[in-house]
C-alpha positions in Angstrom: 7.1 -20.1 -20.1 4.7 -17.7 -18.5 3.6 -14.9 -20.6 4.2 -11.6 -18.8 1.7 -8.8 -18.8 2.8 -5.3 -19.8 4.0 -3.3 -16.8 1.4 -1.1 -15.2 3.5 1.6 -13.6 2.5 4.3 -16.0 -1.2 3.8 -15.4 -0.7 3.3 -11.6 1.5 6.4 -11.4 -1.2 8.5 -13.1 -4.0 7.2 -11.0 -2.3 7.3 -7.6 -0.4 10.6 -8.2 -3.5 12.6 -9.2 -4.2 13.8 -5.6 -0.8 13.2 -4.1 -1.0 15.9 -1.4 -4.3 14.8 -0.1 -3.1 11.2 0.0 0.0 12.2 1.9 -1.7 14.6 4.3 -4.8 12.5 5.1 -5.2 9.0 3.8 -1.7 7.6 4.2 -1.9 8.4 8.0 -4.7 5.8 8.4 -2.1 3.0 8.1 0.6 4.6 10.3 -0.1 2.0 13.0 0.8 -0.7 10.5 4.0 1.0 9.5 5.1 1.3 13.2 4.2 -2.3 14.0 6.1 -3.7 11.0 9.2 -1.6 11.6 9.2 -2.7 15.2 8.6 -6.4 14.4 11.4 -6.4 11.7 13.8 -4.6 14.0 14.4 -1.6 11.8 17.1 0.6 13.4 20.4 2.4 13.0 22.1 -0.4 11.1 19.3 -1.3 8.8 19.2 -0.9 5.0 15.5 -0.5 4.3 13.5 -0.5 1.1 9.8 0.3 0.7 8.4 -1.0 -2.6 5.5 1.1 -3.7 6.5 3.7 -1.2 4.0 6.4 -2.2 4.6 9.6 -0.3 7.1 7.9 1.9 5.4 7.6 5.3 7.0 4.3 6.2 10.4 5.4 4.9 10.2 8.5 7.1 9.4 6.5 10.2 12.3 4.1 9.3 14.7 7.1 8.9 13.6 8.4 12.3 14.8 5.1 13.7 18.2 5.6 12.0 17.7 3.3 9.0 19.3 4.0 5.6 16.1 4.2 3.5 15.3 3.7 -0.1 12.0 3.6 -2.0 10.4 3.1 -5.4 7.0 4.1 -6.7 5.2 4.7 -10.0 4.0 8.3 -9.1 6.5 11.1 -9.4 4.1 13.5 -7.5 4.1 11.1 -4.5 7.9 10.6 -4.7 8.4 14.4 -4.5 6.6 14.4 -1.1 8.7 11.4 0.0 11.9 13.3 -0.8 10.6 16.4 1.1 10.0 14.2 4.1 13.2 12.3 4.0 15.8 14.3 2.0 18.6 11.8 2.8 16.5 8.9 1.3 17.1 7.3 -2.1 13.8 7.4 -4.0 13.3 6.1 -7.5 10.5 6.3 -10.1 10.0 2.9 -11.7 8.5 -0.6 -11.8 8.2 -3.1 -9.0 9.2 -5.7 -11.6 12.5 -4.0 -12.3 14.1 -2.7 -9.1 17.1 -0.4 -9.6 19.2 -1.9 -6.8 21.9 -4.5 -6.6 21.6 -8.1 -5.4 21.4 -8.7 -1.7 21.4 -5.0 -0.8 18.7 -4.7 1.9 18.0 -6.1 5.3 14.3 -5.3 5.2 12.0 -4.8 2.2 8.3 -3.9 2.7 5.4 -3.8 0.3 2.4 -2.1 1.9 -0.6 -3.0 -0.4 1.8 -2.9 -3.4 3.1 -6.2 -4.6 -0.3 -7.5 -5.5 -1.0 -4.5 -7.7 2.0 -5.0 -10.0 1.1 -6.3 -13.5 3.3 -9.3 -12.8 3.2 -9.9 -9.0 5.4 -13.0 -9.0 8.1 -11.1 -10.9 7.8 -8.2 -8.4 8.2 -10.6 -5.5 11.2 -12.3 -7.2 12.8 -8.8 -7.6 12.2 -8.1 -3.9 13.8 -11.5 -3.1 16.8 -10.6 -5.3 17.6 -7.3 -3.6 17.2 -8.7 0.0 20.1 -10.1 1.9 20.1 -13.9 2.6 19.3 -13.2 6.3 16.9 -10.4 5.5 13.1 -10.2 5.6 10.3 -9.2 3.2 7.0 -7.9 4.4 3.8 -8.2 2.4 0.8 -6.3 3.7 -2.8 -6.6 2.4 -6.3 -6.0 3.8 -7.4 -8.0 6.8 -10.4 -10.3 6.6 -13.4 -8.2 5.4 -16.1 -9.9 7.5 -16.9 -7.5 10.3 -14.4 -4.9 9.2 -16.0 -1.4 9.0 -13.6 -0.1 6.4 -14.8 -2.8 4.0 -18.0 -0.8 3.4 -15.9 2.1 2.2 -13.6 -0.1 0.1 -16.7 -1.4 -1.7 -18.5 1.9 -2.0 -17.1 2.6 -5.4 -17.7 -0.8 -7.0 -20.7 0.4 -9.0 -18.7 3.4 -10.4 -15.7 1.5 -11.6 -15.2 -0.2 -15.0 -15.9 -3.9 -15.1 -12.7 -5.8 -14.0 -11.1 -8.2 -16.4 -12.3 -11.8 -16.0 -10.5 -13.5 -13.0 -9.1 -10.2 -11.7 -8.5 -10.4 -7.9 -10.5 -8.2 -5.6 -9.0 -6.0 -2.8 -9.5 -8.8 -0.3 -8.1 -11.6 -2.5 -5.1 -12.1 -0.2 -6.8 -11.8 3.1 -7.0 -15.5 3.5 -3.8 -16.7 5.2 -3.3 -19.7 3.0 -3.8 -17.7 -0.2 -1.4 -15.0 1.2 1.3 -17.6 1.8 0.8 -19.1 -1.6 1.2 -15.6 -3.1 4.5 -15.2 -1.4 5.7 -18.6 -2.5 4.8 -17.7 -6.1 7.8 -15.3 -6.1 10.2 -17.8 -4.6 9.8 -16.5 -1.0 9.6 -18.7 2.1 6.5 -17.5 4.0 6.7 -17.2 7.7 4.6 -15.5 10.4 1.3 -13.9 9.6 0.0 -11.2 12.0 -2.9 -8.6 11.9 -2.7 -5.0 12.8 -5.7 -2.8 13.7 -5.3 0.7 12.3 -8.7 2.6 12.6 -9.3 5.5 10.3 -10.1 8.8 12.1 -11.2 11.9 10.3 -12.0 15.2 12.1 -14.9 16.0 9.7 -16.7 15.0 6.5 -14.8 17.3 4.3 -11.4 15.9 5.4 -12.7 12.3 5.1 -13.9 12.8 1.6 -10.7 14.5 0.5 -8.7 11.5 1.9 -11.0 8.9 0.4 -11.1 10.7 -3.0 -7.3 10.7 -3.1 -6.7 7.0 -3.9 -6.0 5.7 -7.3 -9.1 3.6 -7.2 -11.1 6.8 -6.6 -9.4 8.5 -9.5 -10.3 5.6 -11.8 -13.9 5.7 -10.6 -14.0 9.4 -11.4 -12.7 8.8 -14.9 -15.3 6.2 -15.4 -18.2 8.1 -13.9 -17.7 11.6 -12.2 -16.1 13.3 -9.3 -19.5 14.2 -7.9 -20.6 10.5 -8.1 -17.5 9.4 -6.2 -17.9 12.1 -3.6 -21.5 11.2 -3.0 -20.7 7.5 -2.7 -18.1 8.2 -0.1 -20.4 10.5 1.9 -23.1 7.8 1.9 -20.7 5.1 3.0 -19.3 7.4 5.8 -22.7 8.2 7.3 -22.9 5.2 9.8 -19.5 6.2 11.3 -20.3 9.8 12.2 -19.7 10.6 15.8 -21.5 13.2 18.0 -18.7 15.7 17.5 -18.8 15.4 13.7 -15.7 13.3 13.4 -15.6 9.8 11.8 -14.1 6.6 13.2 -13.9 3.6 11.0 -12.4 0.3 12.1 -9.8 -1.2 9.7 -7.5 -4.2 9.9 -4.5 -5.2 7.9 -2.9 -8.6 7.4 0.9 -8.8 7.3 3.2 -11.7 6.2 6.9 -11.9 7.0 8.8 -13.9 4.4 12.4 -14.9 3.9 14.3 -14.8 0.5 
């Protein structure tokens, strides 16, 4: 038997919910192109029962609802869920763990995890739960970072490394699943049948430095770095990393790519 790690939703909820409004208003929008591409590719529409696992402030769920889908979501941060409920009042949003989904077997046509499954304390269990609640002919989407080589956003992702506590031995980094073979093996670890892999470009555009810093500082990783060092240190690290991407009008454009895997239960 595999020894399960303690669930991490309480810690993740605290970290990612600390600056929920900035995340919802600024940073979540940097992946809107990925949400749209995934919803289109999976055929989300009026007859779709849709679940977003690790839904955060509900950006993907809102877009799915606009397509006519019946949407649900689960997240560890109540502050983010409050925004998701504001955006989609008819949605069914739950506070909880990815490893223990509060839904019946074979409920959903489409289940998505945008940079979420891999951050559960027990990712294989979280994937198995997604498999359980997906219909036999349904689809599960796993999103992770794209290949870091040549990706401009990788510089910003790595900017806080010196300010974070040392990771546990063997802990995967943010780009651990960017390799297609590794990503497919990850899906298979939860009993899923991996299918197509595709990449989506979703550049980050900020109108000015202040907005960029607010967005970047709103992530759970940034909160953890602040707790380990200081808010001032995190802000300065982000400002320094942003410098090469400043445009003549004072805005910032940073190239970013995301890798997506479609899997079957």
